[in-house]
ROVO-155023 format. One line per field, with one value per residue (C-alpha): residue number from 1; residue in three letters; x, y, z. Coordinates in steps of 0.2 Angstrom, whole numbers, plus 5000, padded with zeros to 4 digits. Layout:
BEGIN
numar = NUM; ...
vomi = ALA; ...
x = X; ...
y = Y; ...
z = Z; ...
***
This chain:
BEGIN
numar = 1; 2; 3; 4; 5; 6; 7; 8; 9; 10; 11; 12; 13; 14; 15; 16; 17; 18; 19; 20; 21; 22; 23; 24; 25; 26; 27; 28; 29; 30; 31; 32; 33; 34; 35; 36; 37; 38; 39; 40; 41; 42; 43; 44; 45; 46; 47; 48; 49; 50; 51; 52; 53; 54; 55; 56; 57; 58; 59; 60; 61; 62; 63; 64; 65; 66; 67; 68; 69; 70; 71; 72; 73; 74; 75; 76; 77; 78; 79; 80; 81; 82; 83; 84; 85; 86; 87; 88; 89; 90; 91; 92; 93; 94; 95; 96; 97; 98; 99; 100; 101; 102; 103; 104; 105; 106; 107; 108; 109; 110; 111; 112; 113; 114; 115; 116; 117; 118; 119; 120; 121; 122; 123; 124; 125; 126; 127; 128; 129; 130; 131; 132; 133; 134; 135; 136; 137; 138; 139; 140; 141; 142; 143; 144; 145; 146; 147; 148; 149; 150; 151; 152; 153; 154; 155; 156; 157; 158; 159; 160; 161; 162; 163; 164; 165; 166; 167; 168; 169; 170; 171; 172; 173; 174; 175; 176; 177; 178; 179; 180; 181; 182; 183; 184; 185; 186; 187; 188; 189; 190; 191; 192; 193; 194; 195; 196; 197; 198; 199; 200; 201; 202; 203; 204; 205; 206; 207; 208; 209; 210; 211; 212; 213; 214; 215; 216; 217; 218; 219; 220; 221; 222; 223; 224; 225; 226; 227; 228; 229; 230; 231; 232; 233; 234; 235; 236; 237; 238; 239; 240; 241; 242; 243; 244; 245; 246; 247; 248; 249; 250; 251; 252; 253; 254; 255; 256; 257; 258; 259; 260; 261; 262; 263; 264; 265; 266; 267; 268; 269; 270; 271; 272; 273; 274; 275; 276; 277; 278; 279; 280; 281; 282; 283; 284; 285; 286; 287; 288; 289; 290; 291; 292; 293; 294; 295; 296; 297; 298; 299; 300; 301; 302; 303; 304; 305; 306; 307; 308; 309; 310; 311; 312; 313; 314; 315; 316; 317; 318; 319; 320; 321; 322; 323; 324; 325; 326; 327; 328; 329; 330; 331; 332; 333; 334; 335; 336; 337; 338; 339; 340; 341; 342; 343; 344; 345; 346; 347; 348; 349; 350; 351; 352; 353; 354; 355; 356; 357; 358; 359; 360; 361; 362; 363; 364; 365; 366; 367; 368; 369; 370; 371; 372; 373; 374; 375; 376; 377; 378; 379; 380; 381; 382; 383; 384; 385; 386; 387; 388; 389; 390; 391; 392; 393; 394; 395; 396; 397; 398; 399; 400; 401; 402; 403; 404; 405; 406; 407; 408; 409; 410; 411; 412; 413; 414; 415; 416; 417; 418; 419; 420; 421; 422; 423; 424; 425; 426; 427; 428; 429; 430; 431; 432; 433; 434; 435; 436; 437; 438; 439
vomi = MET; THR; PHE; ARG; ARG; ARG; GLN; VAL; LEU; ALA; LEU; THR; LEU; ALA; ALA; PRO; PHE; GLY; LEU; VAL; LEU; LYS; PRO; ALA; LEU; ALA; ALA; GLY; ARG; ALA; ASP; VAL; SER; ARG; GLU; VAL; LEU; LEU; THR; TRP; HIS; LYS; LEU; ILE; LEU; GLN; LEU; VAL; ARG; HIS; THR; ALA; THR; TYR; VAL; PRO; PRO; VAL; ALA; ALA; ARG; ALA; PHE; ALA; TYR; VAL; GLY; ILE; SER; ALA; HIS; GLU; ALA; LEU; ALA; SER; GLY; ASN; PRO; ALA; LEU; ARG; SER; LEU; ALA; GLY; GLN; VAL; THR; ASP; LEU; ALA; PRO; PRO; PRO; ALA; ARG; GLY; PRO; GLY; ALA; TYR; ASP; GLU; PRO; CYS; VAL; LEU; HIS; ALA; ALA; LEU; GLN; ALA; ALA; VAL; GLY; GLY; LEU; PHE; SER; ASN; THR; GLY; PRO; THR; GLY; GLN; ARG; ALA; MET; GLN; ALA; MET; GLY; ARG; LYS; MET; GLY; ALA; LEU; ALA; SER; ALA; GLY; ILE; ASP; SER; ALA; ALA; VAL; ASP; ARG; SER; VAL; ALA; HIS; GLY; GLN; ALA; VAL; ALA; ARG; HIS; ILE; LEU; ALA; TRP; ALA; ASP; ALA; ASP; GLY; GLY; ALA; VAL; ILE; GLU; ASN; MET; GLY; PHE; PRO; ARG; ASP; TYR; THR; PRO; GLY; THR; ARG; ALA; GLN; ASP; TRP; VAL; PRO; THR; SER; LEU; ILE; ARG; LEU; GLN; GLN; ALA; PRO; LEU; LEU; PRO; ASP; TRP; GLY; SER; THR; ARG; THR; PHE; VAL; ILE; PRO; SER; VAL; ALA; ALA; LEU; ASP; ALA; PRO; PRO; HIS; PRO; GLU; TYR; ASP; GLU; ALA; PRO; GLY; SER; VAL; PHE; ARG; GLY; PHE; ALA; GLU; GLU; VAL; TYR; ASP; THR; GLY; ARG; GLY; LEU; THR; ASP; GLU; GLN; LYS; LEU; ILE; ALA; ARG; PHE; TRP; SER; ASP; ASP; PRO; MET; LEU; SER; PRO; THR; PRO; ALA; GLY; HIS; TRP; ILE; SER; ILE; VAL; MET; GLN; ILE; ALA; ASP; ARG; ASP; ALA; LEU; PRO; VAL; GLU; THR; ILE; ALA; ALA; THR; LEU; ALA; LYS; LEU; GLY; ILE; ALA; GLN; ALA; ASP; ALA; PHE; ILE; SER; CYS; TRP; SER; THR; LYS; PHE; ARG; TYR; ASN; LEU; LEU; ARG; PRO; VAL; THR; TYR; ILE; LYS; ARG; VAL; ILE; ASP; PRO; ALA; TRP; GLU; PRO; LEU; LEU; ILE; THR; PRO; PRO; PHE; PRO; GLU; TYR; THR; SER; GLY; HIS; SER; THR; GLN; SER; GLY; ALA; ALA; SER; THR; VAL; LEU; THR; ALA; ALA; LEU; GLY; ASP; GLY; PHE; ALA; PHE; GLU; ASP; ALA; THR; ASN; VAL; ALA; GLU; GLY; LEU; PRO; VAL; ARG; SER; PHE; PRO; SER; PHE; ALA; ALA; ALA; ALA; GLU; GLU; ALA; ALA; VAL; SER; ARG; LEU; TYR; GLY; GLY; ILE; HIS; PHE; ARG; PHE; GLY; ASN; GLU; ALA; GLY; LEU; THR; GLN; GLY; ARG; ALA; VAL; GLY; ALA; TYR; ALA; ALA; ALA; LEU; GLN; THR; GLU; ALA
x = 5000; 5007; 5011; 4995; 4982; 4988; 4984; 4968; 4962; 4968; 4959; 4942; 4942; 4942; 4924; 4921; 4924; 4920; 4902; 4893; 4882; 4865; 4857; 4839; 4831; 4812; 4811; 4798; 4803; 4801; 4812; 4825; 4824; 4826; 4841; 4849; 4845; 4852; 4868; 4872; 4871; 4883; 4895; 4895; 4899; 4914; 4917; 4914; 4927; 4942; 4940; 4951; 4940; 4928; 4925; 4909; 4901; 4906; 4899; 4884; 4881; 4885; 4871; 4858; 4860; 4862; 4845; 4836; 4843; 4835; 4819; 4817; 4820; 4808; 4794; 4797; 4787; 4775; 4760; 4760; 4776; 4779; 4795; 4805; 4807; 4799; 4803; 4822; 4832; 4833; 4827; 4819; 4808; 4819; 4818; 4798; 4799; 4793; 4783; 4785; 4788; 4801; 4808; 4810; 4825; 4834; 4828; 4834; 4852; 4855; 4851; 4862; 4877; 4877; 4875; 4890; 4901; 4899; 4900; 4914; 4925; 4939; 4939; 4956; 4959; 4952; 4936; 4935; 4936; 4923; 4910; 4914; 4911; 4897; 4889; 4892; 4884; 4868; 4866; 4865; 4855; 4842; 4840; 4840; 4824; 4819; 4816; 4832; 4824; 4815; 4832; 4840; 4826; 4827; 4844; 4844; 4831; 4839; 4854; 4846; 4838; 4856; 4865; 4849; 4853; 4871; 4871; 4860; 4873; 4886; 4881; 4881; 4898; 4903; 4906; 4926; 4936; 4955; 4970; 4958; 4947; 4961; 4963; 4979; 4978; 4971; 4973; 4968; 4958; 4967; 4955; 4957; 4943; 4946; 4952; 4969; 4978; 4976; 4985; 5005; 5000; 5006; 4989; 4980; 4986; 4970; 4954; 4946; 4929; 4929; 4917; 4906; 4893; 4890; 4885; 4868; 4855; 4842; 4827; 4832; 4825; 4844; 4860; 4856; 4839; 4844; 4860; 4863; 4863; 4879; 4889; 4894; 4904; 4923; 4933; 4946; 4942; 4940; 4922; 4916; 4902; 4913; 4927; 4914; 4912; 4930; 4931; 4918; 4927; 4943; 4935; 4925; 4940; 4952; 4936; 4929; 4921; 4923; 4905; 4910; 4925; 4914; 4902; 4914; 4923; 4906; 4902; 4916; 4915; 4933; 4934; 4946; 4941; 4923; 4908; 4908; 4893; 4882; 4885; 4882; 4867; 4861; 4870; 4856; 4842; 4849; 4848; 4832; 4828; 4835; 4826; 4809; 4810; 4804; 4799; 4810; 4800; 4800; 4818; 4823; 4812; 4819; 4837; 4835; 4826; 4839; 4854; 4846; 4844; 4862; 4869; 4859; 4864; 4883; 4880; 4870; 4883; 4899; 4891; 4890; 4907; 4915; 4905; 4910; 4926; 4927; 4943; 4942; 4940; 4961; 4966; 4957; 4962; 4981; 4982; 4973; 4969; 4983; 4996; 4997; 4980; 4976; 4957; 4952; 4949; 4958; 4953; 4944; 4954; 4940; 4930; 4920; 4903; 4891; 4896; 4894; 4891; 4877; 4868; 4868; 4862; 4850; 4843; 4845; 4835; 4821; 4817; 4819; 4805; 4796; 4796; 4797; 4788; 4794; 4799; 4806; 4818; 4832; 4850; 4866; 4879; 4889; 4903; 4904; 4918; 4929; 4928; 4915; 4899; 4881; 4871; 4853; 4842; 4825; 4821; 4832; 4831; 4840; 4854; 4855; 4858; 4871; 4879; 4880; 4888; 4901; 4911; 4909; 4915; 4931; 4936; 4933; 4917; 4909; 4892; 4886; 4891; 4883; 4866; 4865; 4870; 4857; 4844; 4851; 4849; 4831; 4827; 4835; 4829; 4810; 4810; 4818; 4805; 4791; 4795; 4780; 4787; 4770; 4757
y = 4999; 5018; 5031; 5042; 5027; 5024; 5044; 5042; 5027; 5035; 5050; 5040; 5029; 5044; 5050; 5036; 5026; 5041; 5042; 5060; 5059; 5069; 5078; 5072; 5091; 5092; 5074; 5061; 5047; 5035; 5045; 5045; 5026; 5026; 5035; 5025; 5008; 5014; 5024; 5010; 4999; 5012; 5008; 4990; 4990; 4999; 4986; 4973; 4980; 4984; 4966; 4955; 4938; 4945; 4934; 4934; 4919; 4928; 4942; 4938; 4928; 4946; 4954; 4941; 4941; 4962; 4961; 4950; 4959; 4976; 4966; 4960; 4976; 4984; 4969; 4967; 4985; 4984; 4973; 4975; 4966; 4947; 4939; 4928; 4917; 4900; 4903; 4905; 4887; 4887; 4906; 4907; 4922; 4936; 4946; 4954; 4972; 4975; 4989; 5006; 5018; 5014; 5023; 5015; 5025; 5019; 5003; 5000; 5011; 5000; 4982; 4987; 4994; 4977; 4968; 4975; 4976; 4958; 4952; 4963; 4962; 4956; 4972; 4982; 4997; 5010; 4999; 4998; 5016; 5018; 5008; 5019; 5035; 5027; 5024; 5040; 5049; 5039; 5036; 5055; 5057; 5044; 5048; 5068; 5075; 5060; 5056; 5046; 5033; 5029; 5029; 5018; 5006; 5006; 5004; 4988; 4980; 4983; 4976; 4960; 4957; 4958; 4945; 4933; 4935; 4933; 4919; 4911; 4916; 4909; 4890; 4891; 4883; 4902; 4911; 4908; 4909; 4902; 4906; 4918; 4903; 4893; 4875; 4871; 4853; 4850; 4834; 4839; 4830; 4817; 4816; 4828; 4838; 4842; 4862; 4865; 4881; 4896; 4907; 4907; 4915; 4902; 4903; 4900; 4882; 4877; 4883; 4894; 4888; 4869; 4866; 4882; 4870; 4864; 4880; 4880; 4888; 4900; 4894; 4882; 4864; 4855; 4860; 4843; 4850; 4863; 4857; 4858; 4843; 4840; 4850; 4843; 4827; 4834; 4830; 4838; 4831; 4842; 4845; 4838; 4848; 4853; 4858; 4870; 4879; 4882; 4887; 4900; 4908; 4907; 4916; 4930; 4934; 4936; 4947; 4956; 4973; 4987; 4984; 4968; 4975; 4985; 4973; 4961; 4975; 4981; 4966; 4959; 4964; 4957; 4957; 4969; 4980; 4979; 4976; 4960; 4953; 4954; 4970; 4974; 4970; 4977; 4993; 4993; 4991; 5007; 5017; 5010; 5016; 5034; 5037; 5030; 5036; 5018; 5017; 5009; 4993; 4990; 4993; 4983; 4967; 4969; 4970; 4953; 4943; 4949; 4943; 4926; 4924; 4927; 4918; 4903; 4906; 4905; 4889; 4879; 4885; 4879; 4863; 4861; 4869; 4857; 4841; 4844; 4849; 4858; 4865; 4885; 4889; 4896; 4878; 4870; 4883; 4884; 4866; 4861; 4877; 4891; 4890; 4909; 4913; 4925; 4929; 4947; 4945; 4936; 4919; 4916; 4901; 4887; 4877; 4883; 4874; 4883; 4900; 4910; 4928; 4920; 4911; 4924; 4935; 4926; 4924; 4940; 4946; 4934; 4943; 4959; 4955; 4947; 4963; 4978; 4971; 4965; 4975; 4987; 4998; 5006; 5012; 5007; 5019; 5006; 5007; 5027; 5030; 5017; 5026; 5015; 5022; 5021; 5008; 5005; 4989; 4986; 4974; 4964; 4948; 4958; 4965; 4947; 4940; 4953; 4949; 4931; 4934; 4945; 4932; 4923; 4940; 4941; 4923; 4914; 4905; 4893; 4898; 4881; 4887; 4904; 4899; 4884; 4895; 4908; 4893; 4887; 4904; 4908; 4894; 4897; 4916; 4909; 4901; 4917; 4928; 4916; 4922; 4934; 4949; 4958; 4949
z = 5001; 4995; 5007; 5000; 5002; 5020; 5022; 5012; 5022; 5038; 5035; 5028; 5044; 5056; 5055; 5060; 5044; 5033; 5040; 5040; 5053; 5050; 5063; 5064; 5064; 5072; 5070; 5076; 5085; 5071; 5060; 5073; 5075; 5055; 5056; 5070; 5059; 5045; 5052; 5060; 5044; 5036; 5051; 5047; 5029; 5033; 5048; 5036; 5025; 5037; 5049; 5042; 5045; 5036; 5020; 5011; 5022; 5039; 5033; 5028; 5043; 5053; 5042; 5047; 5065; 5067; 5055; 5067; 5083; 5075; 5071; 5087; 5096; 5088; 5088; 5107; 5108; 5093; 5093; 5073; 5070; 5074; 5081; 5071; 5086; 5082; 5063; 5062; 5068; 5086; 5090; 5108; 5112; 5117; 5134; 5137; 5141; 5160; 5165; 5164; 5148; 5133; 5120; 5103; 5096; 5112; 5112; 5093; 5098; 5111; 5103; 5087; 5099; 5108; 5093; 5082; 5097; 5098; 5082; 5079; 5093; 5081; 5071; 5075; 5085; 5072; 5072; 5089; 5090; 5076; 5086; 5104; 5094; 5084; 5101; 5108; 5092; 5091; 5109; 5111; 5096; 5101; 5119; 5118; 5126; 5134; 5152; 5161; 5168; 5152; 5143; 5155; 5154; 5135; 5135; 5146; 5135; 5120; 5127; 5135; 5116; 5110; 5122; 5119; 5098; 5103; 5113; 5100; 5087; 5095; 5094; 5075; 5071; 5063; 5079; 5078; 5061; 5065; 5053; 5043; 5039; 5029; 5037; 5044; 5039; 5020; 5012; 4993; 4980; 4967; 4953; 4939; 4940; 4960; 4965; 4967; 4973; 4962; 4972; 4976; 4995; 5007; 5016; 5003; 4996; 5008; 5001; 5013; 5026; 5018; 5036; 5032; 5026; 5042; 5051; 5057; 5044; 5048; 5039; 5025; 5030; 5027; 5015; 5006; 5001; 4992; 4983; 4967; 4954; 4947; 4935; 4918; 4918; 4919; 4901; 4892; 4876; 4861; 4858; 4874; 4884; 4899; 4888; 4877; 4894; 4897; 4880; 4883; 4898; 4887; 4872; 4882; 4893; 4877; 4869; 4883; 4879; 4891; 4897; 4902; 4912; 4921; 4925; 4932; 4941; 4950; 4958; 4961; 4979; 4986; 5005; 5014; 4996; 4999; 5011; 5001; 4988; 5004; 5009; 4991; 4993; 5010; 5002; 4989; 5002; 5010; 4995; 4991; 5011; 5007; 4990; 4994; 5014; 5020; 5038; 5050; 5052; 5034; 5032; 5047; 5042; 5024; 5031; 5044; 5028; 5018; 5029; 5032; 5015; 5012; 5026; 5021; 5004; 5006; 5018; 5004; 4992; 5002; 5005; 4989; 4983; 4994; 4990; 4971; 4973; 4955; 4948; 4942; 4924; 4926; 4933; 4916; 4904; 4908; 4908; 4892; 4883; 4885; 4898; 4897; 4899; 4913; 4920; 4921; 4941; 4956; 4957; 4974; 4986; 4985; 4973; 4959; 4958; 4963; 4960; 4979; 4970; 4959; 4975; 4987; 4973; 4968; 4985; 4990; 4971; 4979; 4995; 4988; 4974; 4986; 5000; 4988; 4972; 4954; 4943; 4958; 4946; 4957; 4954; 4963; 4969; 4981; 4971; 4966; 4980; 4970; 4955; 4947; 4940; 4946; 4939; 4936; 4934; 4930; 4944; 4957; 4946; 4931; 4945; 4951; 4933; 4929; 4948; 4941; 4924; 4929; 4936; 4919; 4914; 4928; 4921; 4940; 4936; 4922; 4917; 4924; 4941; 4938; 4933; 4945; 4957; 4955; 4954; 4971; 4980; 4973; 4983; 4998; 4996; 4995; 5012; 5019; 5010; 5017; 5035; 5044; 5051; 5055; 5066
***
């Protein structure tokens, strides 16, 4: 990293993490709750980007638990909302409110502060300072003009809800990430079709999170129930189906248009350089929430369902990846077609089939279509700060399809891995979309 880049990064993180906190001028309490919810999520997007262990499956897990914490905090005081307890795996009802007056923004802020602090306890010193600063600023915003006894009562309840969610999260098998997610001992496959490392980095000679498929799911009945069908049979012979898919990646990569290169980079969402694929879709919801002035209850329920869908999508996808253990296009192409070929994007360190981007995008688009409507047009400015233009989409399905094909343009997935991933993700998303958040 250059000195100039370090300077810019330090200035960005110091604010905290580049966030501008807007005052809620003469806002009603619902508007304050909305500001609390969105501003905490803006910080979470930055924490994901700057916390080393927050690779895509781990980030999706965090978004799910934060989203559930926010919804449960709101539902505990609103009879029009329905708790997710009993609807998602092993979640017992959170603590009920006791007697006395409660303030909703204070409850929501306390729940988010505690949930984010617990889920990102391993972030670095800058992230810790950012969480502390956000806690002070959002706490002051939420409690301004509110009776101190109500504030104390509300904060205690919000923290109790978050503790309940965090204790549930700790038992899912994904709470501890060791060695950056790479196993210390790994036995590679011996078949010609098996995944082999594509990176020279020593840590990445083993694949990322090979056991993630055994993480407890939120809503899908089992990973086996939503597994993808077998991919085309591995074959190196000219004219074979498998080689045809590889030749498509090769030919596409050699003739990429500027638009295809842009699409590949727009959806790349690399860990430590972005809020990851899950964070990209969270960002889309937040942009829509601002544009359409969605009420806080709608935002919270949508973010909870979206996080759940993406978390389960990654669990399902990772189970499939390590069941088939398929090599990446770059391995096949260098071995069979052209040893000098290089993809546009850096190939991630884990098996190909199915595509994680495609699976979680299929899940996300299914949830958002159910929540906001089919043919819901929107603009996505997630990557403007990275020098990439705003992109417009006529629907969530269209965005998911572009996210999927972007992996073909990037040279890191076969078309069949993208298409099977979309199908797998849509099946996962249907379960999350069916969750009831209204009484």
